[in-house]
MARMI-747859 format. One line per field, with one value per residue: residue in one letter; chain; x, y, z of N, C-alpha, C in turn. Coordinates in Angstrom, 3 decimals. Layout:
<pts>
rest = [A	...] .
kette = [A	...] .
n.u = [X	...] .
n.v = [Y	...] .
n.w = [Z	...] .
ca.u = [X	...] .
ca.v = [Y	...] .
ca.w = [Z	...] .
c.u = [X	...] .
c.v = [Y	...] .
c.w = [Z	...] .
</pts>
This chain:
<pts>
rest = [M	S	S	Q	F	S	L	L	P	H	R	S	V	I	S	V	A	G	A	D	R	V	E	F	L	Q	G	L	I	S	N	D	T	R	K	V	A	P	D	Q	A	V	W	A	A	L	L	T	P	Q	G	R	F	L	N	D	M	F	V	A	D	A	G	N	E	T	F	Y	L	E	T	E	R	E	R	A	P	A	L	A	R	K	L	K	M	Y	T	L	R	S	K	V	T	V	E	D	L	G	T	T	L	E	V	A	A	A	F	G	D	E	A	S	T	A	L	G	I	D	G	A	V	S	F	T	D	P	R	L	A	A	L	G	V	R	I	I	A	P	A	G	Q	A	A	R	L	L	S	A	R	S	F	S	E	A	P	L	A	A	Y	D	A	L	R	L	P	L	G	V	P	D	G	S	R	D	L	Q	V	E	K	A	L	L	L	E	N	G	F	D	E	L	N	G	V	D	W	K	K	G	C	Y	M	G	Q	E	L	T	A	R	T	K	Y	R	A	L	I	K	K	R	L	F	P	V	R	V	E	G	T	L	P	E	S	G	T	L	V	H	R	G	G	E	E	V	G	E	V	R	S	G	A	G	D	R	A	L	A	M	L	R	L	D	A	A	R	G	D	G	A	L	T	A	G	E	A	R	I	V	P	E	V	P	G	W	M	R	L	P	D	S	A	A	S	G	G] .
kette = [A	A	A	A	A	A	A	A	A	A	A	A	A	A	A	A	A	A	A	A	A	A	A	A	A	A	A	A	A	A	A	A	A	A	A	A	A	A	A	A	A	A	A	A	A	A	A	A	A	A	A	A	A	A	A	A	A	A	A	A	A	A	A	A	A	A	A	A	A	A	A	A	A	A	A	A	A	A	A	A	A	A	A	A	A	A	A	A	A	A	A	A	A	A	A	A	A	A	A	A	A	A	A	A	A	A	A	A	A	A	A	A	A	A	A	A	A	A	A	A	A	A	A	A	A	A	A	A	A	A	A	A	A	A	A	A	A	A	A	A	A	A	A	A	A	A	A	A	A	A	A	A	A	A	A	A	A	A	A	A	A	A	A	A	A	A	A	A	A	A	A	A	A	A	A	A	A	A	A	A	A	A	A	A	A	A	A	A	A	A	A	A	A	A	A	A	A	A	A	A	A	A	A	A	A	A	A	A	A	A	A	A	A	A	A	A	A	A	A	A	A	A	A	A	A	A	A	A	A	A	A	A	A	A	A	A	A	A	A	A	A	A	A	A	A	A	A	A	A	A	A	A	A	A	A	A	A	A	A	A	A	A	A	A	A	A	A	A	A	A	A	A	A	A	A	A	A	A	A	A	A	A	A	A	A	A	A	A	A	A	A	A	A] .
n.u = [23.090	24.634	23.819	22.498	22.071	20.261	20.062	17.103	16.640	14.908	12.325	9.959	8.324	5.011	3.027	0.247	-1.932	-3.753	-7.097	-8.885	-7.538	-7.411	-10.001	-10.256	-8.164	-9.059	-11.282	-10.145	-7.868	-6.474	-6.018	-6.707	-6.872	-7.162	-5.618	-3.207	-0.752	1.779	3.462	3.201	2.608	1.017	0.777	-0.390	-2.551	-3.332	-6.052	-7.312	-10.791	-11.636	-10.313	-7.533	-4.103	-2.461	-0.793	1.522	1.998	3.372	1.825	2.518	2.465	3.430	3.136	1.703	-0.756	-0.386	0.208	2.759	3.107	4.935	6.265	6.674	9.177	9.413	6.900	5.515	4.857	2.621	0.745	0.385	-0.859	-3.156	-4.318	-4.851	-6.926	-9.026	-9.502	-11.451	-13.969	-12.670	-10.803	-7.867	-4.441	-2.103	0.975	3.871	6.814	9.234	11.837	12.651	12.737	14.183	14.353	15.136	16.082	16.521	18.202	18.701	20.151	19.792	17.982	15.758	16.868	16.908	14.537	12.814	14.584	15.708	14.382	13.621	11.204	10.283	9.556	8.541	8.758	5.561	4.914	6.550	8.404	10.988	11.865	12.843	13.286	11.814	12.973	12.239	13.710	15.225	16.349	19.453	20.253	19.910	21.880	23.749	22.348	21.763	24.332	25.177	23.932	25.243	24.733	25.906	26.382	25.048	24.620	21.780	21.338	21.810	19.638	17.723	18.582	17.805	14.937	13.917	14.171	12.215	10.018	8.665	7.039	8.060	6.599	5.963	8.106	7.589	4.800	2.396	1.163	-2.038	-2.957	-2.221	-3.445	-4.267	-4.239	-2.913	-0.338	0.291	-0.711	-2.673	-1.746	0.508	-0.364	-1.568	-4.261	-7.113	-9.870	-12.221	-12.820	-14.628	-15.823	-13.683	-11.841	-12.089	-12.607	-14.704	-14.024	-11.587	-12.631	-14.322	-12.411	-11.185	-13.150	-14.517	-12.401	-10.725	-8.146	-5.578	-2.951	0.356	2.600	5.966	8.857	11.948	14.609	17.416	19.019	21.498	21.954	20.704	17.483	16.053	13.588	10.417	10.786	9.592	8.234	8.525	7.152	8.125	6.902	5.134	3.816	3.911	4.184	5.859	9.024	9.812	11.210	14.644	17.830	21.204	21.163	18.516	15.074	11.858	8.832	5.788	3.633	1.636	-0.207	-0.464	1.779	3.953	3.845	3.982	5.035	7.868	10.333	11.113	11.730	13.311	14.367	17.621	17.899	17.245	14.449	13.572	10.874	9.879	8.183	7.384	7.235	5.094	3.161	-0.024	-1.403	-3.953	-5.048	-4.842	-2.917	-0.710	-0.223	0.656	-1.324] .
n.v = [-36.088	-33.317	-30.500	-27.777	-24.350	-22.079	-18.786	-17.207	-14.838	-14.237	-14.443	-12.968	-10.936	-10.424	-8.845	-9.750	-8.361	-8.366	-8.580	-9.819	-11.438	-14.216	-14.933	-12.993	-13.928	-16.333	-16.110	-15.590	-17.148	-20.502	-22.424	-23.612	-21.186	-21.430	-23.497	-22.459	-22.198	-21.607	-23.712	-24.532	-23.859	-22.961	-23.701	-22.031	-20.580	-17.534	-16.874	-16.059	-14.810	-16.620	-18.936	-19.116	-18.997	-16.650	-15.812	-17.620	-18.625	-19.031	-19.244	-18.158	-18.193	-15.391	-14.499	-12.073	-11.570	-11.788	-12.679	-13.784	-13.679	-15.477	-14.880	-14.237	-12.014	-10.006	-9.710	-9.112	-6.401	-5.670	-7.714	-7.103	-4.607	-5.520	-7.164	-5.140	-3.830	-5.437	-5.314	-3.732	-3.400	-5.058	-5.941	-5.577	-5.105	-4.490	-4.958	-4.636	-6.090	-6.310	-4.977	-5.308	-7.729	-11.091	-14.301	-17.761	-21.151	-24.081	-27.048	-30.816	-33.599	-32.700	-30.674	-29.919	-28.843	-26.167	-25.119	-22.913	-20.775	-18.019	-14.739	-15.073	-16.367	-19.431	-22.674	-26.075	-27.036	-27.087	-28.529	-30.802	-32.882	-33.251	-31.076	-29.419	-26.754	-23.638	-20.220	-17.028	-14.050	-11.032	-8.639	-9.486	-11.098	-13.815	-15.640	-15.537	-16.471	-19.054	-20.212	-20.159	-22.338	-24.349	-24.774	-24.870	-22.531	-22.386	-21.876	-20.707	-22.438	-24.826	-25.252	-25.434	-27.779	-29.698	-29.287	-29.414	-32.204	-33.378	-32.209	-30.012	-26.875	-23.373	-20.756	-18.162	-18.769	-21.350	-21.572	-20.255	-16.966	-16.204	-18.128	-20.728	-23.784	-25.017	-27.669	-28.858	-28.493	-29.687	-28.733	-30.103	-32.636	-31.605	-30.325	-27.756	-27.014	-26.865	-28.963	-28.858	-26.334	-23.279	-21.029	-19.638	-17.244	-18.243	-20.815	-22.434	-23.232	-24.638	-26.759	-28.071	-28.945	-30.950	-32.812	-33.633	-34.680	-33.388	-32.930	-33.005	-32.455	-32.211	-30.856	-31.996	-33.541	-33.580	-35.322	-33.805	-34.575	-33.243	-29.957	-27.686	-26.588	-23.349	-21.786	-21.852	-23.075	-25.186	-28.560	-31.586	-34.504	-36.544	-34.949	-33.665	-31.092	-31.238	-30.246	-27.915	-26.525	-25.439	-24.022	-24.656	-26.291	-27.177	-30.597	-30.884	-30.321	-28.677	-29.543	-28.785	-31.180	-33.088	-35.696	-38.188	-38.004	-37.881	-40.417	-42.129	-43.933	-42.943	-40.667	-37.618	-34.348	-31.088	-28.135	-28.763	-30.894	-34.010	-34.907	-36.649	-37.677	-38.055	-39.498	-38.253	-39.698	-38.490	-37.773	-38.199	-39.890	-40.388	-43.777	-44.617	-42.885	-43.363	-46.039	-45.520	-45.352] .
n.w = [23.996	24.939	27.267	25.818	24.805	22.504	21.633	20.548	18.396	16.507	17.829	19.824	22.679	23.786	26.346	28.008	30.234	33.360	34.940	33.094	31.323	30.870	29.813	27.864	25.966	25.423	23.693	21.229	20.498	19.512	21.562	24.983	27.278	29.834	30.768	31.152	33.542	36.369	35.920	33.435	30.081	27.032	23.538	20.627	18.185	16.432	14.255	10.996	10.511	8.674	9.165	8.724	9.108	11.218	13.295	15.386	18.869	22.175	25.211	28.343	31.904	33.475	35.928	38.489	37.454	34.594	31.377	29.215	25.760	23.628	20.552	16.911	16.193	14.116	13.478	15.811	16.512	15.010	15.735	18.411	18.100	16.911	18.895	20.793	19.531	19.896	22.629	23.746	26.358	28.095	30.952	30.401	29.419	26.651	25.684	23.854	24.326	23.196	23.213	25.774	26.619	25.992	24.164	24.509	23.691	25.531	25.436	25.173	27.084	29.906	29.756	31.405	33.790	33.296	33.907	36.318	36.636	38.448	37.928	35.440	33.053	32.449	30.587	29.894	26.599	25.192	22.810	21.905	24.236	23.501	22.389	24.388	26.835	27.060	27.434	28.759	29.192	30.717	28.450	27.001	29.021	29.007	28.191	30.142	32.489	31.726	31.258	33.801	34.737	33.644	30.832	27.445	25.027	21.818	18.249	16.395	14.368	15.590	17.076	15.021	13.894	15.686	15.659	12.904	11.963	13.599	12.493	13.161	12.931	12.522	13.078	10.741	8.994	8.081	8.065	5.807	5.968	6.376	4.795	5.485	6.996	10.186	10.719	8.688	9.619	11.798	14.166	15.667	16.544	17.941	20.124	19.765	19.492	21.106	21.432	22.850	24.016	24.092	21.518	19.188	17.240	13.816	14.386	13.296	10.598	11.123	12.786	11.036	9.151	10.598	11.406	9.036	7.691	5.791	5.101	2.737	2.539	4.021	6.328	6.224	7.695	5.957	4.507	2.753	-0.193	-1.744	-2.854	-0.534	-1.032	-1.661	0.601	-0.475	-2.822	-5.418	-5.227	-6.976	-8.539	-10.826	-13.537	-12.207	-9.982	-6.533	-4.095	-1.606	-0.581	2.767	5.688	6.240	6.994	6.496	5.711	6.113	6.151	6.076	4.314	2.651	1.533	-0.642	0.472	-0.853	-2.431	-0.602	0.813	-1.075	-4.215	-6.264	-6.998	-5.420	-6.125	-5.670	-7.079	-7.708	-5.998	-4.458	-2.306	0.728	2.209	5.597	8.465	11.435	14.942	16.188	14.359	12.969	10.456	7.759	7.143	4.565	3.408	5.204	4.199	1.908	-0.103] .
ca.u = [23.226	24.857	22.939	22.971	20.993	20.288	19.144	16.087	16.549	13.664	11.325	9.828	7.331	3.982	2.268	-1.363	-1.951	-5.198	-8.001	-9.641	-6.566	-7.786	-11.220	-9.940	-7.503	-9.919	-12.131	-9.347	-6.771	-6.887	-5.959	-7.492	-5.844	-7.384	-4.680	-1.900	-0.245	3.078	4.337	2.576	2.439	0.304	0.966	-1.576	-2.452	-4.391	-6.274	-8.277	-12.121	-11.841	-9.555	-6.354	-2.968	-1.983	0.365	1.656	2.330	3.360	1.170	3.066	2.220	4.496	2.810	1.205	-1.946	0.208	0.635	3.550	3.001	6.112	5.768	7.627	9.607	9.152	5.301	4.953	4.145	1.400	0.040	0.032	-1.994	-4.511	-4.909	-5.329	-8.243	-9.957	-9.683	-12.861	-14.167	-11.985	-9.840	-6.564	-3.559	-1.407	2.271	5.073	8.087	10.350	13.034	13.043	12.818	14.638	13.802	16.125	15.634	17.478	17.763	19.722	19.674	19.563	17.144	14.854	17.524	16.686	13.354	12.830	15.574	15.215	14.614	13.024	9.932	10.823	8.593	8.940	7.865	4.334	4.552	7.199	9.369	12.334	12.313	13.326	12.565	11.766	13.274	12.005	14.584	15.457	17.189	20.874	20.624	19.633	23.181	24.367	21.553	21.687	25.546	25.314	23.321	26.264	24.367	26.711	25.705	25.130	23.986	20.426	21.278	21.764	18.233	17.037	18.969	16.860	13.552	13.580	13.923	11.116	8.988	7.915	6.998	8.419	5.871	5.774	9.145	6.781	3.233	2.060	0.431	-3.336	-3.176	-2.046	-4.484	-3.519	-4.134	-1.909	0.877	0.643	-1.241	-3.519	-0.914	1.482	-0.977	-1.783	-5.655	-8.154	-11.204	-13.348	-12.962	-15.586	-15.623	-12.492	-11.755	-11.627	-12.886	-15.538	-13.208	-10.629	-13.259	-14.817	-11.370	-10.900	-14.224	-14.609	-11.236	-10.464	-6.640	-4.941	-1.283	0.969	4.102	6.734	10.364	12.691	16.141	17.754	20.167	22.042	22.052	19.461	16.702	15.520	12.289	9.493	11.220	8.502	8.622	7.931	7.318	8.061	6.590	3.809	4.013	3.333	4.458	6.901	9.728	9.820	12.582	15.706	19.409	22.104	20.628	17.160	14.106	10.313	8.147	4.571	3.597	0.575	-0.100	-0.263	3.141	4.748	3.866	3.680	6.262	8.386	11.226	10.594	12.864	13.160	15.542	18.530	18.138	16.229	14.144	13.094	9.960	9.899	7.082	7.821	6.430	3.952	2.332	-1.114	-1.885	-4.902	-4.683	-4.460	-1.740	0.459	0.126	0.991	-2.396] .
ca.v = [-34.696	-32.290	-29.553	-26.454	-23.357	-21.134	-17.653	-16.972	-13.653	-13.990	-14.417	-11.646	-11.248	-9.417	-9.120	-9.469	-8.365	-7.833	-9.678	-10.643	-11.942	-15.591	-14.909	-12.207	-14.705	-17.665	-15.987	-15.279	-18.177	-21.787	-23.219	-23.136	-20.430	-21.871	-24.440	-21.957	-22.102	-21.332	-24.851	-25.086	-23.083	-23.652	-23.376	-21.772	-19.717	-16.615	-17.183	-15.245	-15.382	-17.719	-19.943	-19.416	-18.869	-15.275	-15.895	-18.608	-18.104	-19.672	-18.489	-18.508	-17.344	-14.554	-13.826	-10.746	-11.267	-11.399	-13.693	-13.598	-14.283	-15.569	-15.075	-13.756	-10.627	-9.190	-9.542	-8.834	-5.065	-5.765	-8.591	-6.235	-3.591	-6.363	-7.552	-3.934	-3.429	-6.384	-5.302	-3.055	-3.068	-6.081	-5.416	-6.175	-4.294	-5.356	-4.264	-5.257	-6.086	-6.892	-4.252	-5.534	-9.266	-12.038	-15.636	-18.733	-22.423	-25.027	-28.480	-31.830	-34.517	-32.036	-29.412	-29.623	-28.046	-24.763	-24.575	-22.257	-19.864	-16.815	-13.651	-15.519	-17.199	-20.698	-23.672	-27.094	-26.972	-27.919	-29.286	-32.003	-32.678	-33.311	-29.660	-28.794	-25.750	-22.179	-19.303	-15.693	-13.384	-9.689	-8.513	-9.505	-11.852	-15.225	-16.465	-15.554	-17.123	-20.518	-20.485	-20.345	-23.719	-25.310	-24.799	-24.069	-21.693	-23.003	-20.952	-20.965	-23.673	-26.089	-25.597	-25.828	-29.248	-30.455	-28.956	-29.943	-33.753	-33.557	-31.745	-29.037	-25.640	-22.204	-19.635	-17.892	-19.536	-22.715	-21.525	-19.063	-16.224	-15.898	-19.306	-21.983	-24.407	-25.568	-29.282	-29.364	-28.131	-30.366	-28.045	-30.950	-33.525	-30.940	-29.761	-26.327	-26.679	-27.588	-29.173	-28.793	-25.137	-22.562	-20.511	-18.635	-16.739	-19.280	-22.219	-23.262	-24.092	-25.604	-27.955	-28.792	-29.701	-32.188	-33.941	-34.115	-35.356	-32.700	-32.615	-33.719	-32.389	-32.057	-30.407	-33.205	-33.272	-34.171	-35.288	-33.335	-34.986	-32.264	-28.703	-27.352	-25.693	-22.168	-21.741	-21.704	-24.005	-26.117	-30.038	-32.188	-36.009	-36.574	-33.536	-33.001	-30.527	-32.030	-29.398	-26.688	-26.432	-24.420	-23.737	-25.715	-26.065	-28.295	-31.491	-31.136	-29.178	-29.044	-29.427	-29.220	-32.117	-33.758	-36.949	-39.234	-37.962	-37.993	-41.706	-42.982	-44.203	-41.958	-39.675	-36.259	-33.219	-29.716	-27.717	-29.813	-31.757	-34.836	-34.795	-37.824	-37.480	-38.866	-39.423	-38.342	-40.490	-37.779	-37.624	-39.169	-39.870	-41.264	-45.029	-44.712	-42.105	-44.155	-47.354	-45.178	-45.358] .
ca.w = [23.640	26.037	27.523	25.013	24.443	21.465	21.504	19.323	18.074	15.598	18.598	20.899	23.619	24.102	27.464	28.124	31.636	33.843	35.414	32.100	30.516	30.408	29.060	26.497	24.847	25.149	22.584	20.115	19.951	19.255	22.638	26.121	28.176	31.314	31.061	31.496	34.993	36.521	35.430	32.099	28.975	25.810	22.148	19.942	17.160	16.014	12.852	10.387	10.642	7.747	9.793	8.196	10.152	11.277	14.241	16.503	20.087	23.502	26.177	29.586	33.025	34.051	37.503	38.735	36.478	33.309	30.336	28.174	24.411	22.860	19.171	16.032	16.473	13.211	13.394	17.121	16.693	14.292	16.591	19.448	17.714	16.614	20.155	21.475	19.034	20.600	24.096	24.120	27.571	28.838	31.853	29.991	28.800	25.710	25.536	23.031	25.268	22.322	23.419	27.109	26.865	24.831	24.203	24.319	24.018	26.136	24.975	25.539	28.215	31.007	29.413	32.445	34.718	32.865	34.687	37.392	36.869	39.002	37.156	33.984	32.893	31.738	30.570	28.994	25.187	25.141	21.702	22.154	25.346	22.973	22.097	25.645	27.581	26.483	28.499	28.620	30.194	30.488	27.281	27.284	30.421	28.970	28.084	31.448	33.327	31.306	31.408	35.213	34.940	32.818	29.471	26.576	23.939	20.472	17.138	16.088	13.379	16.339	17.531	14.019	13.670	16.506	15.226	11.628	11.864	14.288	11.847	13.967	12.072	13.367	12.767	9.338	8.272	7.707	7.814	4.965	6.622	5.817	3.827	5.916	7.792	11.346	10.913	7.731	9.961	13.005	15.390	16.360	17.463	18.681	21.106	19.631	19.381	22.073	20.640	23.894	24.661	23.404	20.255	19.082	15.709	12.905	14.964	12.522	9.480	11.784	13.273	9.915	8.455	11.327	11.427	7.693	7.116	4.526	4.868	1.521	2.305	5.437	6.447	6.536	7.712	4.778	4.135	1.393	-0.859	-2.636	-2.327	0.121	-1.831	-0.898	0.956	-1.553	-4.174	-5.809	-5.231	-8.069	-8.757	-12.336	-14.087	-11.449	-8.795	-5.441	-2.725	-1.622	0.642	3.601	6.184	6.219	7.303	6.279	4.850	6.718	5.797	5.996	3.097	2.486	0.331	-0.921	1.317	-1.653	-2.986	0.525	1.150	-2.416	-5.002	-7.121	-6.306	-5.182	-6.283	-5.261	-7.650	-8.159	-4.905	-4.090	-1.026	1.115	3.314	6.641	9.240	12.709	15.492	16.615	13.282	12.643	8.992	7.352	7.040	3.193	3.361	5.816	3.504	0.435	-1.116] .
c.u = [23.681	24.005	23.342	21.956	21.107	19.514	18.299	15.791	15.311	12.275	11.145	8.674	6.273	3.353	1.031	-1.622	-3.474	-6.096	-8.789	-8.774	-6.970	-8.861	-10.896	-9.179	-8.298	-10.758	-11.473	-8.563	-7.238	-6.693	-6.677	-6.533	-6.136	-6.390	-3.324	-1.666	1.283	3.903	3.886	2.200	1.546	0.749	-0.132	-1.422	-3.754	-4.732	-7.259	-9.694	-12.490	-10.951	-8.178	-5.287	-2.484	-0.711	0.324	2.239	2.441	2.853	1.722	2.726	3.381	4.310	2.197	0.003	-1.473	0.407	1.707	3.262	4.150	5.895	6.845	7.979	9.195	7.641	4.713	4.299	2.803	0.518	-0.529	-1.036	-3.241	-5.164	-5.518	-6.677	-9.343	-10.394	-10.912	-12.956	-13.453	-10.860	-8.431	-5.715	-2.619	-0.224	3.370	6.259	9.289	11.656	13.552	13.257	13.489	14.209	15.076	15.450	16.783	17.152	19.069	19.209	19.193	18.678	16.304	15.519	17.490	15.440	13.426	13.947	14.984	15.406	14.132	11.842	10.514	9.572	8.926	8.034	6.748	4.038	5.173	8.326	10.694	12.861	12.841	12.621	12.744	12.112	12.988	12.820	14.758	16.470	18.665	21.274	20.417	21.015	23.908	23.557	21.749	23.205	25.882	24.728	24.116	25.645	25.471	26.139	25.954	24.334	22.542	20.326	21.237	20.360	17.377	17.364	18.195	15.383	13.192	13.374	12.612	9.856	8.128	8.144	7.549	7.946	5.904	7.009	8.499	5.445	2.975	0.857	-0.875	-3.748	-3.140	-3.178	-3.698	-3.434	-3.287	-0.610	1.184	0.112	-2.027	-2.660	0.080	0.827	-1.278	-3.228	-6.395	-9.556	-12.498	-13.687	-14.093	-15.053	-14.384	-12.562	-11.197	-11.819	-13.621	-14.859	-12.084	-11.270	-13.713	-13.580	-10.961	-11.973	-14.706	-13.512	-10.868	-8.939	-6.027	-3.568	-0.900	2.288	4.783	8.069	10.942	14.049	16.423	19.029	20.594	21.955	20.640	18.714	16.221	14.225	11.479	9.772	9.919	9.112	7.936	8.114	7.047	7.837	5.528	4.328	3.154	3.513	5.289	7.550	9.656	11.122	13.402	17.018	20.094	21.414	19.128	16.354	12.707	9.830	6.612	4.204	2.118	0.774	0.210	1.231	4.277	4.911	3.607	5.049	6.629	9.283	10.826	11.913	12.389	14.342	16.354	18.711	16.991	15.798	13.467	12.121	10.109	8.636	7.493	6.926	5.174	2.890	1.234	-1.586	-3.031	-4.369	-4.175	-3.205	-0.546	0.745	0.555	-0.001	-2.899] .
c.v = [-34.079	-31.284	-28.141	-25.558	-22.595	-19.971	-17.594	-15.674	-13.165	-14.159	-13.327	-12.060	-10.023	-9.826	-8.816	-9.457	-7.878	-8.951	-10.446	-11.148	-13.195	-15.536	-14.160	-13.108	-15.814	-17.423	-15.626	-16.395	-19.631	-22.841	-22.713	-22.506	-20.605	-22.850	-23.768	-21.620	-21.930	-22.553	-25.231	-23.884	-23.811	-22.958	-23.182	-20.779	-18.635	-16.769	-16.071	-15.658	-16.588	-18.993	-20.280	-18.755	-17.277	-15.209	-16.982	-17.966	-19.142	-18.758	-19.052	-17.513	-16.581	-13.968	-12.579	-10.519	-11.160	-12.574	-13.181	-14.369	-14.212	-15.788	-14.354	-12.435	-9.613	-8.644	-9.103	-7.437	-5.150	-6.654	-7.855	-5.127	-4.308	-6.567	-6.439	-3.612	-4.394	-6.236	-4.848	-2.831	-4.101	-5.318	-6.149	-5.045	-5.011	-4.380	-5.137	-5.140	-6.512	-6.082	-4.609	-6.953	-10.113	-13.529	-16.574	-20.100	-23.418	-26.311	-29.452	-32.659	-33.831	-30.625	-29.071	-28.644	-26.507	-24.163	-23.971	-21.395	-18.523	-15.742	-13.904	-16.232	-18.398	-21.935	-24.805	-26.871	-27.701	-28.766	-30.645	-31.793	-32.688	-32.065	-28.841	-27.757	-24.303	-21.211	-17.800	-14.993	-11.865	-9.719	-8.481	-10.401	-13.444	-16.094	-16.497	-16.426	-18.787	-20.958	-20.803	-21.859	-24.687	-25.661	-24.294	-23.396	-22.215	-22.009	-21.587	-22.137	-25.079	-26.466	-26.029	-27.566	-30.195	-30.370	-29.577	-31.347	-34.126	-33.174	-30.759	-27.575	-24.515	-20.899	-19.411	-18.424	-20.815	-22.493	-20.140	-18.200	-15.951	-16.869	-20.479	-22.451	-24.999	-27.014	-29.681	-29.218	-28.546	-29.887	-28.996	-31.887	-32.825	-30.068	-28.261	-26.079	-27.671	-27.603	-29.152	-27.481	-24.392	-21.967	-19.596	-18.251	-17.823	-20.681	-22.977	-23.833	-25.103	-27.000	-28.803	-29.474	-30.913	-33.292	-34.334	-34.634	-34.739	-32.517	-33.521	-33.434	-32.127	-31.418	-31.558	-32.756	-34.116	-34.164	-34.724	-33.980	-34.130	-30.950	-28.110	-26.290	-24.514	-22.340	-21.340	-22.367	-25.117	-27.692	-30.657	-33.745	-36.197	-35.140	-32.810	-32.169	-30.876	-31.177	-28.382	-26.922	-25.228	-24.167	-24.967	-25.226	-27.209	-29.371	-32.032	-29.961	-29.587	-28.829	-29.652	-29.923	-32.753	-35.265	-38.192	-39.250	-38.256	-39.534	-42.587	-43.253	-43.010	-40.999	-38.381	-35.314	-32.003	-29.019	-28.939	-30.979	-32.769	-34.746	-36.052	-37.465	-38.425	-38.598	-39.511	-39.130	-39.700	-37.694	-38.622	-38.901	-40.687	-42.726	-45.246	-44.070	-42.968	-45.480	-46.867	-45.231	-43.968] .
c.w = [24.939	26.141	26.703	25.227	23.344	21.664	20.353	18.924	17.350	16.472	19.636	21.767	23.588	25.561	27.521	29.536	32.130	34.233	34.341	31.144	29.846	29.420	27.837	25.538	24.584	23.948	21.260	19.654	20.028	20.498	23.721	27.148	29.599	31.670	31.499	32.985	35.148	35.956	34.151	31.218	27.801	24.552	21.510	18.904	16.855	14.535	12.239	10.604	9.765	8.083	9.250	9.159	9.984	12.181	15.232	17.684	21.324	24.397	27.494	30.782	33.564	35.478	37.447	37.657	35.086	32.711	29.460	26.963	23.666	21.398	18.223	16.238	15.321	12.984	14.798	17.077	16.230	15.312	17.820	19.180	17.588	17.792	20.905	20.778	19.495	21.920	24.604	25.558	28.763	29.688	31.560	29.464	27.931	25.449	24.793	23.867	24.419	22.684	24.938	27.438	25.606	25.103	23.906	24.408	24.534	25.828	25.296	26.701	29.390	30.861	30.738	33.573	34.394	33.409	35.952	37.689	37.360	38.077	35.549	34.107	31.963	31.764	29.706	27.725	25.311	23.984	21.718	23.293	24.767	22.608	23.211	26.241	26.929	27.677	27.967	29.619	29.833	29.334	27.703	28.472	30.185	28.917	29.441	32.517	32.917	31.544	32.856	35.579	34.044	31.540	28.636	25.476	22.605	19.468	17.068	15.119	14.242	16.844	16.254	13.709	14.547	15.987	13.968	11.302	12.710	13.640	12.420	13.311	13.188	12.751	11.168	8.407	7.530	7.342	7.027	5.637	5.669	4.677	4.597	6.864	8.922	11.348	9.700	8.349	11.352	14.396	16.310	17.384	18.272	19.795	21.034	19.430	20.508	21.456	21.620	24.383	23.678	22.118	20.233	17.511	14.806	13.378	13.948	11.336	10.094	12.123	12.032	9.203	9.256	11.206	10.077	6.838	5.746	4.206	3.823	1.557	3.737	5.279	7.027	6.827	6.535	4.785	2.924	0.820	-2.177	-2.089	-1.681	-0.679	-1.011	-0.487	-0.266	-2.764	-4.245	-5.588	-6.351	-8.105	-10.144	-12.788	-13.415	-10.172	-7.618	-4.109	-2.874	-0.462	1.384	4.227	6.191	6.540	7.115	5.382	5.405	6.323	6.250	4.812	3.167	1.173	0.474	-0.118	0.331	-2.300	-1.756	0.869	-0.009	-3.065	-5.791	-6.433	-6.348	-5.407	-6.127	-5.971	-8.232	-7.070	-4.905	-2.734	-0.666	2.264	4.378	7.663	10.643	13.637	16.049	15.750	13.087	11.082	8.745	7.144	5.369	2.775	3.978	5.196	2.277	-0.511	-1.400] .
</pts>
């Protein structure tokens, strides 16, 4: 694959700055903010107190006692307001930088050459190396900076064509707000949860789900044979409802499926299309599910 980049206009940036930024976020999100360094970002989620998904984010070191939270653009203002509510006496400031910064993803054989661009914050995607490098740059500058490093611009669909077969979710395009559980959506295997850190909002349900093996469905990458179903289309096996389609492009999509349906016998259909689940190499399934039981 030649080196390409896609602008991600549906992603935005919030800054969390100040001496208490590490401890402040540590008590709120699912990953360990102590791991964030100039050469390492983390992927994490903010949950409801009941352990349901609210927001996903990459936490990156922007220097000068500042973290950048790369998150969904449409929901960034609400997230910034929520974070400000939690600051209390913490020595932190929270600012929505959606009008001043933009986000891009660089991918391909030479994706690593996008690291260390002057004037931008860049980091290897902490979920899977195959997803390349994320770049946070001043608004209107990402394309120029990446083109100068011999990356060719590609539409967002090109990035989705990489992401979808890997089975990686993209915020609320794939995770239902206030409903989704992290472990149904790959946050464990994709490095979005730290099991050794202290308490954070929603931790109790997340831990109980893992240690009691309560997961009965998962978000799978699927091949679509026929017309791509719209997001939200129900998936059936025979006359039985077994899941729901989430984001998709071309002949690939993600679908939340019951484990027994995804790994068992019987054709799965969504609308007029047949869907064929796949198990990406990073995904860990119970032995019974992996064997079709």
